[in-house]
Each structure stands twice: as structure tokens, then as C-alpha cells.
C-alpha positions as CSV (number, residue, x, y, z in Angstrom):
1,M,37.0,80.1,53.4
2,A,38.1,83.6,52.7
3,D,38.1,86.0,55.6
4,W,37.7,83.2,58.1
5,T,40.4,82.1,60.6
6,S,40.9,78.5,61.7
7,G,40.7,77.9,65.4
8,A,39.6,75.5,68.1
9,S,36.1,76.2,69.4
10,P,36.2,78.8,72.2
11,S,36.0,78.0,75.9
12,G,32.9,78.9,77.9
13,D,29.6,77.4,77.1
14,A,30.7,74.4,75.0
15,E,27.3,72.8,74.6
16,P,26.3,74.7,71.4
17,F,29.6,73.8,69.8
18,V,29.3,70.1,70.8
19,N,25.8,70.0,69.4
20,A,26.8,71.6,66.2
21,E,29.8,69.2,65.8
22,Q,27.5,66.2,66.3
23,E,25.0,67.5,63.8
24,A,27.8,68.3,61.3
25,N,29.2,64.8,61.6
26,W,25.7,63.4,61.0
27,L,25.2,65.6,58.0
28,R,28.5,64.6,56.5
29,Q,27.5,61.0,56.9
30,E,24.1,61.7,55.2
31,R,26.0,63.4,52.3
32,A,28.4,60.5,52.0
33,A,25.4,58.1,51.8
34,G,23.8,60.2,49.1
35,R,20.8,61.1,51.2
36,I,21.4,64.9,51.0
37,S,23.0,67.0,48.3
38,E,26.2,69.0,48.7
39,E,24.2,72.2,48.6
40,Q,22.0,70.9,51.4
41,L,25.0,70.1,53.5
42,R,26.6,73.5,52.9
43,T,23.4,75.3,53.7
44,R,22.8,73.4,56.9
45,L,26.4,74.0,58.0
46,Q,25.9,77.7,57.5
47,E,22.8,77.5,59.7
48,L,24.9,76.0,62.4
49,M,27.0,79.1,62.8
50,I,27.4,80.2,66.4
51,Q,28.3,83.6,67.9
52,D,30.5,83.5,70.9
53,E,30.7,85.9,73.9
54,Q,33.3,88.0,72.1
55,G,31.0,88.5,69.1
56,R,33.0,86.2,66.8
57,W,31.0,84.0,64.5
58,W,32.1,80.3,64.2
59,I,31.3,77.8,61.5
60,I,32.4,74.3,60.8
61,G,34.4,73.9,57.6
62,Y,32.6,71.9,54.9
63,E,35.7,69.9,53.8
64,T,37.8,70.0,57.0
65,G,35.3,69.7,59.8
66,Q,37.4,72.3,61.7
67,W,36.0,75.3,63.3
68,Y,36.6,78.7,61.6
69,Y,35.7,82.1,63.0
70,H,35.2,85.6,61.7
71,D,35.9,88.4,64.1
72,G,34.3,91.2,62.0
73,E,37.5,92.1,60.3
74,K,39.2,88.9,59.1
């Protein structure tokens, strides 16, 4: 993921991150079962991006399941 930095999800309001992780896990299960395509999974993970209070955008990695963030520069 070029220009994205790996990191733990930020502190603060964790609910959006918990919800996104739960949906991402479900989506990966759906992909593994062949019910959705790889493209559908990637698209939906992009739709789950969250912006934190510092303005950083967070996304769950397709392959790793880890959180990555973009701070506007790297």
C-alpha cells in the first residue's frame, strides 16, 4: 500500500473502527467462501475508510487485516 503507514487504530472513539473491523472480517469470510469477488472485497474495504480527529485516513489492509493510515503526506 504505497504512501500508507501501518499502525494500530487510533484512540478516541473506537466504535467506527470496531465496526469496520467486524465488517472487514465478514467480507474476508465471504471472499474465502466465493460469495464475493476480490474486486468487491477491495472496493468495500475502501468504502470502510475512516478519518480520525487528526485528519488522518485509516483503511484496513486487504491482505493483512491491519490498519494503515495516510496523514496527507505519506
